[in-house]
Residue frames as a rotation matrix with the C-alpha (Angstrom) as fourth column:
MET 1
0.375 -0.921 -0.100 12.00
-0.707 -0.355 0.612 -8.59
-0.600 -0.159 -0.784 -32.87
ASP 2
0.771 -0.130 -0.623 14.06
-0.481 0.521 -0.705 -10.22
0.416 0.844 0.339 -35.58
ASP 3
0.873 -0.435 -0.219 16.69
0.485 0.818 0.310 -12.90
0.044 -0.377 0.925 -35.04
GLU 4
0.073 -0.899 0.432 19.56
0.599 -0.307 -0.740 -10.57
0.798 0.313 0.516 -35.96
THR 5
0.097 0.031 0.995 18.62
-0.535 -0.841 0.078 -8.05
0.839 -0.540 -0.065 -33.26
ARG 6
0.932 0.288 0.218 18.15
-0.342 0.508 0.791 -10.84
0.117 -0.812 0.572 -30.74
ASP 7
0.653 -0.745 -0.132 21.57
0.717 0.665 -0.209 -12.31
0.244 0.042 0.969 -31.58
ARG 8
-0.096 -0.680 0.727 23.27
0.248 -0.724 -0.644 -8.89
0.964 0.119 0.238 -31.42
ALA 9
0.427 0.336 0.840 21.66
-0.682 -0.490 0.543 -8.20
0.594 -0.804 0.020 -28.05
ALA 10
0.995 -0.076 -0.066 22.82
0.100 0.815 0.571 -11.57
0.010 -0.575 0.818 -26.71
ALA 11
0.295 -0.949 0.110 26.38
0.795 0.181 -0.579 -11.00
0.529 0.258 0.808 -27.93
ALA 12
-0.086 -0.292 0.953 26.45
-0.153 -0.941 -0.302 -7.49
0.985 -0.171 0.036 -26.46
ALA 13
0.762 0.413 0.499 25.09
-0.550 0.005 0.835 -8.70
0.342 -0.911 0.231 -23.11
LEU 14
0.842 -0.507 -0.185 27.76
0.539 0.813 0.221 -11.40
0.039 -0.285 0.958 -22.91
HIS 15
0.037 -0.855 0.518 30.45
0.572 -0.407 -0.712 -8.87
0.819 0.322 0.474 -23.86
HIS 16
0.089 0.052 0.995 29.38
-0.495 -0.865 0.089 -6.44
0.865 -0.500 -0.051 -21.14
LEU 17
0.948 0.254 0.190 29.09
-0.293 0.471 0.832 -9.17
0.123 -0.845 0.521 -18.52
ARG 18
0.579 -0.806 -0.126 32.58
0.779 0.592 -0.206 -10.47
0.240 0.021 0.970 -19.32
ALA 19
-0.083 -0.633 0.770 34.03
0.329 -0.746 -0.578 -6.95
0.941 0.206 0.270 -19.35
SER 20
0.497 0.349 0.795 32.53
-0.546 -0.586 0.599 -6.13
0.674 -0.732 -0.100 -15.94
GLY 21
-0.518 -0.745 -0.420 34.10
-0.180 0.575 -0.798 -9.12
0.836 -0.338 -0.432 -14.22
GLU 22
-0.955 0.295 0.040 31.22
0.006 0.155 -0.988 -9.17
-0.297 -0.943 -0.150 -11.75
PRO 23
-0.298 0.921 0.253 27.44
0.936 0.334 -0.115 -9.57
-0.190 0.202 -0.961 -11.74
VAL 24
-0.994 0.037 0.104 25.56
0.000 -0.944 0.330 -6.71
0.110 0.328 0.938 -13.40
ARG 25
-0.456 0.884 -0.104 22.12
0.035 -0.099 -0.994 -5.50
-0.889 -0.458 0.015 -12.43
GLU 26
-0.171 0.475 0.863 19.56
0.869 0.486 -0.096 -6.30
-0.465 0.733 -0.496 -15.14
ALA 27
0.826 0.554 -0.105 18.46
0.454 -0.764 -0.459 -2.69
-0.335 0.331 -0.882 -15.79
PHE 28
0.357 -0.781 -0.513 22.08
-0.469 -0.625 0.624 -1.49
-0.808 0.018 -0.589 -16.00
LEU 29
-0.523 -0.524 0.672 22.97
0.254 0.657 0.710 -4.30
-0.814 0.541 -0.210 -18.41
TYR 30
0.315 0.744 0.589 20.02
0.877 0.010 -0.481 -3.29
-0.364 0.668 -0.649 -20.59
GLU 31
0.876 0.002 -0.482 21.28
-0.069 -0.989 -0.130 0.31
-0.477 0.148 -0.866 -20.73
ARG 32
-0.132 -0.989 -0.059 24.77
-0.376 -0.005 0.926 -0.85
-0.917 0.145 -0.372 -21.68
VAL 33
-0.419 0.053 0.907 23.40
0.682 0.678 0.275 -2.97
-0.600 0.733 -0.320 -24.52
ARG 34
0.671 0.718 0.182 21.20
0.684 -0.506 -0.525 -0.10
-0.285 0.477 -0.831 -25.73
SER 35
0.576 -0.520 -0.631 24.24
-0.315 -0.853 0.416 2.21
-0.755 -0.041 -0.655 -25.68
ASP 36
-0.512 -0.726 0.459 25.80
0.129 0.463 0.877 -0.13
-0.849 0.508 -0.143 -28.27
GLY 37
-0.635 0.325 -0.701 23.07
-0.739 -0.521 0.428 1.00
-0.225 0.789 0.571 -30.67
ILE 38
-0.908 0.365 -0.203 20.93
0.276 0.890 0.364 -2.11
0.314 0.274 -0.909 -30.32
ASP 39
-0.566 0.785 0.253 17.27
-0.778 -0.610 0.150 -1.15
0.271 -0.112 0.956 -30.49
ILE 40
-0.518 0.379 -0.766 15.54
0.329 0.916 0.231 -3.66
0.789 -0.132 -0.599 -28.23
GLY 41
0.258 0.715 0.650 12.70
-0.510 -0.471 0.720 -3.27
0.821 -0.517 0.243 -25.76
GLY 42
-0.320 -0.402 0.858 13.02
-0.944 0.055 -0.326 -4.18
0.084 -0.914 -0.398 -22.10
ARG 43
0.476 0.578 0.663 10.76
-0.622 0.754 -0.212 -7.23
-0.622 -0.311 0.718 -22.24
GLU 44
0.919 -0.195 -0.343 12.52
-0.197 0.524 -0.828 -8.51
0.341 0.829 0.443 -25.35
PHE 45
-0.017 -0.986 0.169 15.86
-0.697 -0.109 -0.708 -8.03
0.716 -0.130 -0.685 -23.61
ILE 46
-0.106 0.052 0.993 14.72
-0.901 0.418 -0.118 -10.10
-0.421 -0.907 0.002 -20.64
THR 47
0.888 0.441 0.131 13.66
-0.323 0.801 -0.504 -12.81
-0.327 0.406 0.853 -23.10
VAL 48
0.532 -0.785 -0.317 17.19
-0.361 0.128 -0.924 -12.75
0.766 0.606 -0.216 -24.55
LEU 49
-0.318 -0.674 0.666 18.69
-0.900 -0.007 -0.437 -13.12
0.299 -0.738 -0.604 -21.06
MET 50
0.305 0.519 0.798 16.35
-0.719 0.675 -0.164 -16.00
-0.624 -0.524 0.580 -20.24
ARG 51
0.960 -0.006 -0.278 17.40
-0.212 0.633 -0.745 -17.75
0.181 0.774 0.606 -23.45
LEU 52
0.086 -0.996 0.001 21.07
-0.561 -0.049 -0.826 -17.27
0.823 0.070 -0.563 -22.53
GLU 53
-0.230 -0.110 0.967 20.33
-0.951 0.237 -0.199 -18.73
-0.207 -0.965 -0.159 -19.11
THR 54
0.746 0.581 0.326 18.59
-0.477 0.808 -0.347 -21.75
-0.465 0.103 0.879 -20.64
GLN 55
0.788 -0.518 -0.334 21.65
-0.147 0.367 -0.918 -22.31
0.598 0.772 0.213 -22.84
GLY 56
0.718 -0.499 -0.485 23.88
0.692 0.440 0.572 -22.16
-0.072 -0.746 0.662 -19.77
ASP 57
0.026 -0.741 0.671 25.73
0.667 -0.488 -0.563 -18.98
0.745 0.462 0.482 -20.82
VAL 58
-0.511 -0.119 0.851 24.56
-0.406 -0.840 -0.361 -16.77
0.758 -0.530 0.381 -17.95
HIS 59
-0.327 0.382 -0.865 23.23
0.802 0.596 -0.040 -17.20
0.500 -0.706 -0.501 -14.45
VAL 60
0.380 0.498 0.779 21.10
-0.117 -0.810 0.575 -15.05
0.917 -0.310 -0.250 -12.18
ASP 61
-0.770 -0.600 -0.217 22.81
0.214 0.078 -0.974 -14.20
0.601 -0.797 0.069 -8.91
PRO 62
-0.098 0.741 -0.664 20.64
0.994 0.100 -0.036 -13.91
0.040 -0.664 -0.747 -5.82
VAL 63
0.598 0.397 0.696 19.05
0.388 -0.904 0.183 -10.53
0.701 0.160 -0.695 -5.31
HIS 64
-0.451 -0.872 -0.190 21.60
0.680 -0.198 -0.706 -8.23
0.578 -0.448 0.682 -3.68
ASP 65
-0.948 0.242 -0.204 19.02
-0.027 -0.704 -0.710 -5.74
-0.316 -0.668 0.674 -2.48
ASP 66
-0.287 0.920 0.268 15.33
0.888 0.360 -0.286 -5.04
-0.360 0.156 -0.920 -2.71
ARG 67
-0.514 0.060 -0.856 15.54
-0.172 -0.984 0.035 -1.61
-0.841 0.165 0.516 -4.35
PRO 68
0.442 0.760 0.476 12.84
0.364 0.333 -0.870 -1.48
-0.820 0.558 -0.130 -7.03
ASP 69
-0.793 -0.608 0.042 13.83
0.234 -0.240 0.942 -1.18
-0.563 0.757 0.333 -10.67
PRO 70
-0.340 0.694 -0.635 11.70
-0.803 -0.565 -0.188 0.36
-0.489 0.446 0.750 -13.42
GLU 71
0.428 0.576 0.697 9.30
-0.027 0.779 -0.627 -1.99
-0.903 0.249 0.349 -15.20
PRO 72
0.719 0.589 -0.369 9.81
-0.468 0.803 0.370 -4.51
0.514 -0.093 0.853 -16.71
PHE 73
-0.155 -0.927 -0.341 13.06
-0.210 0.368 -0.906 -5.09
0.965 -0.069 -0.251 -14.81
ALA 74
0.924 0.294 -0.243 13.55
0.139 0.332 0.933 -6.81
0.355 -0.896 0.266 -11.48
PRO 75
0.548 -0.770 0.327 16.48
-0.834 -0.474 0.282 -6.38
-0.063 -0.427 -0.902 -9.07
ARG 76
0.912 -0.262 0.317 18.26
0.271 0.962 0.014 -9.35
-0.309 0.073 0.948 -10.65
PHE 77
0.258 -0.908 -0.331 22.00
-0.786 -0.396 0.475 -9.52
-0.562 0.137 -0.816 -11.16
TRP 78
0.997 0.068 -0.023 23.35
-0.065 0.731 -0.679 -11.48
-0.029 0.678 0.734 -14.13
ARG 79
0.135 -0.991 0.018 26.79
-0.727 -0.087 0.681 -13.03
-0.673 -0.105 -0.732 -14.56
VAL 80
0.240 -0.156 -0.958 28.49
-0.816 0.503 -0.286 -15.20
0.527 0.850 -0.006 -17.15
THR 81
0.898 0.161 0.409 28.94
-0.374 0.769 0.518 -18.84
-0.231 -0.619 0.751 -16.22
GLU 82
0.679 -0.691 -0.249 32.35
0.074 0.402 -0.913 -19.27
0.730 0.601 0.324 -17.85
């Protein structure tokens, strides 16, 4: 994955998290970013989210339920830290 795609995915994820006003389930956030026309795989998207977390831009909320999500996603909910 190139840096431009990674940066676009990060910006789109932040946009969707801010717009939601609440934590968003990882798999749903991925689908929202993909609907913006960003061609990124699931594992690469998780890497983008982890980088955003390391930078302090997002945070993982505790698991709200234990319903399984499709691989490679986990039942994690992400939110912006702003």
